N, C-alpha and C positions, 0 to 999 in steps of 0.2 A: 198490362193493366195500368201501370203508372203513366205510360204515354197516352193511353185512351182517356184517363181521368184528366190529365193536364191539357189535352186538346179539346175537351168538352166546351161547348159554347152556351150551355144553359144549365140551370139548376137541375131541371128534370133529367138531362142527359147524364150528369154526374151520378145522380141517385140511381138511375137505371143500371149503369155499368156496375155499381157496387152491390146493389141489392139483388140483381138478377144473375150474378155470377159468383155466388158465395165460395165456391170451391177454388176460384182463382184469386181471391182476395186474401192477402196476408196482413199481419199487424202493421207493417210499414205503409200500407195503402190507406189506412183509415185517416191518419193525420194529413196525408196529401189530399184526400177527398174533402176533409173539413176546411183546409186552407183554400182549396179551389172554390168551394161553396161561398166562402167569405169574399173572395175576389169577385165572383159573379154577382153576388148580392150588392156589393158596393157599386158595381157598374150599373146594375138595374136601378138602384136608388138615385144615382147621378142622372140617368136618363129620365126617370120619373120626375125629378125636380125640374129638368128642362121643359118637360111637357106639362108641368103644372099639376102633376098627380101626386098622391101620397101613398107610397108603397114602402113597407118595411119588411123585416125578416119574419114577422109573425105568420105570414101565409105559408112560408116554407116549413116553419116549425110544426105546423099542424098537418103537414102531408104525411100519409101513412108510410111512404118510402123513407122519409127522413127519420121517422120513429123506428123503423126497422134498422136503419143504419146505427142509430143511437143504441138500440138494444144489443146489436152485434158487438159494439165496443164495450158496453157494460158487461156482457157475458164473457168476453174473452180477454179483458184488460189484465187480469191476474197473470196471464201467460205472455203478455207483451214484454219486450225488452225495455230497459230504462229509457232509451232514447225515444221510443214510440210513445211511452206513457207521458213523458214531458212534452213532446211535440203535440200530442193530442190535447193535453191540458191547455196549452197556450193557443192552439188553433181554435179550440172551443171558446176561449175567452175572447180572442180576436173576432170570432164569428158573432159575438154578442149574446151568447147563451146566458141565461140568468144563473146566478150562483146557487140558487136553490134547486136547479134542475137535477134530475137523477144522474145524468151523464157527468156533470161537473162534480157533484158530490162524490161519486165513485172514483173519478180520476184523482180528486184531491186526497181522498182516503188512501188510495193506492200509492200516491206520491209520498205521503207522510210515512207510510210503512217502509218505504225504500230510501229514505233520506240518507241513511248511513252507507248505502250502496251506490248512490249517484257519484259519478266521477266527472272530471272536468270536461271530457269529451261529450258526455251525454248532454251537458248543459250548454257548452259554448257552441256546439254544432247547430243548435236550434237558432241561435240568435246572431251569430257572426255572418250568416249568408241570408234568411227571410226576414232580417231585423227591420222593422218599421215602427211607426209610432204605436200602432195598435198592439203589436207584439211586445214592445217594451213596456207599455202600460200594463199589459197582462202580467209581465214578469214581476214588476215592482209593486203590483197591487195584490199579488197572490200571497196567501198565507204560507205557501211552500217556501218562499225565500225569506219571509220574516221569521220563520221558525228555525232557520238554519243559516248561519253566517257563511255566505259564499265568498270567502276571501280570494280564493283562486279565480273565481268567476270575475270578481271586481278587477283583479290584475289583468285578466284576459280582456275584459271590456275596455280597460284603459288603453289597450292597443288600437282598437278600432273605433271607439266612440268619437275621438276628435275628428275623424274623417266624415262621420255621419251627423255630427251635432247640428250643422246648419239646417238639416232637413227635419229636425225634431221639433215638436210643439213645446211651448212653455210648460204645459201640463205634464208632458212626459219627462222633461228635464227636472221638474219639481219632484216627481216621484223618485227619480234616481237620486236626487239630493237628499230626499227624506230617508231613503234606504241607507245611503252612505253615512248620514249623520246618526241614524238610529243605532247602527252597529259600530260606530266609531272607527270606520275604515279610512285610515289616513293614507290615501293614494294620491300623491301630488299630481300626476298626470290627469287623473279624473277630476280633481278639484280645480285644476287650471282650465280644464275644458268647460266646467260650469262657469268659471270666472270669465272666460272669453265669450261665452254665450250671453252672460249678463252685460258685458261691455258693448257687444254689438246690438243687442235687442232691448236694452234696458228701458229706453223711452217708450217702447210699445207695451210694457208690462205694467200691471197695477201693483200697488204696494204689497198686497197679500201674496202675490207670486214672488216678488222680490225678496220678501222676508224668508220664504222657503228656500230660495236659492242661495241666500247669504248665510243662513244658519250653519251649514256644514263647515264654513271657514272658522267661525268662532268656536264651534263645538270641538273641532280638531286642532284649535290653536294654530291655524295655518294662514299665513299671509300669502295670497296667490301671487304668482310671478308678475302679474300685470297690475298690482295694487296701486302703483303710482298713477295709473290712468283710471283704474276702476273706482277707487274711493272718491276722487273728485266728481266722477260721473254720477255715483250714487248720491253724493251731496246735492248736485244740481237737480236730480230727480226728486229727492225728498223735499227740497225747497218748494217744488211745484205741487207735490201730492201729500204733504204732511198732514193736512187736515182731512183728507178724504177717507183715510183709514188710520185713526189714531193709534190703535193697538199695534198694527203692523209697523207704523213709524217708530214707536217705542222699541219694538223688538229688533228692528233693523239697527237702531242706534245702539242698543245693548250689545249686539253682535260686533259692531264696529268698536265700541269701547273695549270689549274683551281682546281686541286686536290692537289696542293702544292707539286708536285713531279717533279724534274728536272734532267733528265738523262744526266749527264755531257758528256759522250762519244758521244752520239748522237748530243748534242748541238754543239760540236766542228765540227762534220761532216756537220750539216745543215748550221751553220754559217761559211762556208768555201768558198773560191773563186770558187772551182770546182762545188759545189752545186748551188751557185748563178748563175754561167755561164750557167749551165744546165737549170735552171729555166727561165732565161732571154732569152734563145734561143727559148722558146715556147711562141709565141705571145699571145695565148688565155689564158695562165696562168699568164702572167705578172701582169695584173691589180689585179687579185685575190690575188696573192701572195704578192704584195705590201701591200694590206690591211691586210692580215694575218701577215705579217712581223712586222707591227706596234705593234700588240698585243704580238707577240713573243718577240720582242726587249724590250718592256716595262717590260714584265714579267721577262725576264732574268736580266735586270738591277735592278729591284725592289727586286726580291726574291731569285735569285740564290746565293748560299752560297759563302762567301769569295770573293776573287779577281777573281775567275774563270769566273763569269759573265762578268766583265769588260774586262778580257783578251779575252774572246770569241768574244765580240763585236768589240774590237779594232783591232783584227787581221783579221777580216772578210771582211771589206769593205761593210758591209750591211748597206748602208747609205741612205735609202729612206727617203724622206721628208714626213711629215705627210700631205697628200693631203686632209684629212678630219678627223674630230674628231673620237676618239675611241668610237663609239656609241654602244648601247646595243640592245639586242633583245626587242621587244615589246615597241616601243617608245610612244605609246598612253597611256594616263592615265588620272586621274582626276586632272591634274595639273591646269586646268583653275579655279577650285574651290579653290585650295590652293593659287593660285596667287591672286585671289580676296580677300581672307582672309588676306594675307600679305599686300596687298595694303591698306586695311582698318586699319590694326593693326600698321604697321610701316611706311607706305608711300612708294611711288614708288622709291624714291632715296635710300632706305635702303635694297633693295634686287635685285638680278639679276636672271632671268629665263633662263634655257638652256645655262648656262655659260660654256665655255671650259676652263678647268684647266690643267696646266702641270701635267702629261706628255701627255695630250691630251684627258682626259675624259670629256664627256659632262654631266654636273650635272643638276639636276632638279632645285634647288634653292640655291643661295649663299647669306650668310649674314656675317657681320663682327661685333663681339660683344666684348666689353671691359670687364675688370675684374669686373666692378661693375654691369654688366648685361645690359648695355645700347647698343642698336643697332645703329651703326654709319652709316651715309650715305657713300656708297662705293666710291663716288667721292672725299671724304675728306681723305681717307686712304692714307698715304704717300707711295711713290714708294718703299722705303726701306722695306716695309712690303708686297711686292707683293707675297712672299711665306709665308707659315705659320711660326710663330715664333718658334725658337728652344728652347723648354722648357728645364729647368734644368734636367728634368727626362729623356730626350732623350739621348741615348748612343751616343758616338762619331761615331760609325759605322752607326747609323741611320742618324746622321747629314750629314756625308760624302755621304751616299746613296742618301739623298734628294738633295744635291748639284749636284751630278753627273747626276741625272735624270733631274734636271732643266737645266743643261748645255746641256744635250743631246737634249732637246726639246726647245732650244732657239728660234726656228722659231715660237713658239706659243706665244711669249710675246705680240704679237699684240692683242691677245684675252684677255689679262689681264684686269680686270674690274676697275683698279685703275687709278686715274688721275696722270700724271707725277708730281714729286716733284719739287717745285720751291725753289730758295734760301731763300725766305721769309717764307717758310712753317715752322711753329713752331712744328717740328716733334719730338723734343727730349722728351718733357714732355708727349706728346700723346703716343709715342711708349712705354714708361714705363708703360702705363696704358692699353695697348692692350692685350687682351687674345687670339684672333685668330678667316679660310676659311670655319664659320659653314656651313655645307652642309645639306640642307633638302632633303632627298631622299624619293620621293613619290613612294611607292611600291604598285602596284595594285595586284589583285589575280593572274594574269599571270606572275608576277615576282617570285612567289613561286611555289614549287612543289604542286601537287594537294592535297588539304585537309591537308596542312602542313604549319608550320611557317618557313620552311627552304627555303632560297632564292635559285633560280637556280644558276648554277655555274658561269656564266658570271657576274651576278649581285654581287654575293658574292666576286668574285675576284676583281672587281672594288672597292668595299667598303674596302677590305683588303689593296689594294694599296694606296687608299686615306688616310687611317689611318696611314700607314707607313710613309707617307709624313707629318703627323702632323695635318691633318684636323680633325675636330670634326664632326662626322656624327650623324644626328638625323633622325630616321626613322619615316615617316608619313604614 
């Protein structure tokens, strides 16, 4: 039966073999039939295009024989093995069946009920041999994989994807990138494959696709092995396409910033009156870009080399006020347990939770500790010490940098946790004894790449910025 189905030359022939010989059809034959139907339909559509006709799969979907095939799968799928279920699901997706069709719904439901029983063989056998754009799009568009982290599958895919990457469409690669980033799967071989795809085909891609392909690198805090070639290539592309999709441009820049790369030419273009005017003329982008600009502005001021960062900011008129703190991904954590422990250890007056620090970062916990190791009540710290003390080991450039950032975010002083200094405050002797804005950072598993001790990019960049300002960070 398998050979008969595979040798069929028309949709009708496949349907006849399957529907007229029910006693000879097993569970493994159904995905073969669906895959063959997909191939034949694709051939028919190509021929119809050549002949100037318009022909789609709708005609086949309405045929009684096809409905009989679907009903046979629906009735028997609970008895299928795992491999046949997964193969039928992706064959149906590659065939173009709508997600609301009874066949797809039943297969999805059956797949979800078996998630715990799927093994690597069930999954990888489907994709390592019939894997093409349609099949891969079906994989990474399916709820099945978004509801279950397939780490072993990702490792397996890293073995064969580099050999097939040149034949993939940008849309398929973007779906893979989205899946890897969503589940924080830091697989270097897979990330390098995406980077090589970007390097070879970057000029052909629009900014929206590029931002999807770049995002996994910053999310996983991973510099691809070809970064010395890739980053200049992205800079050149952004120079040409920065204005065509402002939001995508900002997101690409933010990803590069999180990897400590600052394309100076593009910065001058983005922080320019022309770009800002273009952005502000699109109402639906205004609020989003204001939020993004906060992160961009802080990153430029904190990390861009030399005076270029300041010059870019000063000449731009990019003067948005911080309407909300620079919050991070995944705000939920075990902070309640840590808060209770601090309350018992040092008392409620000696720590602050969710404190907003210049230049606008929302921290988990803040304490003030003197050189002898004593935790001081934050209400007693003098106003002159609102910022971390400038240690002798800090370079003049770092001290100047900190001052400029604090000046840039003067509107955040209302958030400062310190009591105002009064003339009678005996601050002199106390200041000489102060060590410094210890920040307790409560990192949960979702702050890290999957099965790794590497922080995700946004979290790592925040910590980097706070250390530049002189804060002492303690990871909890």
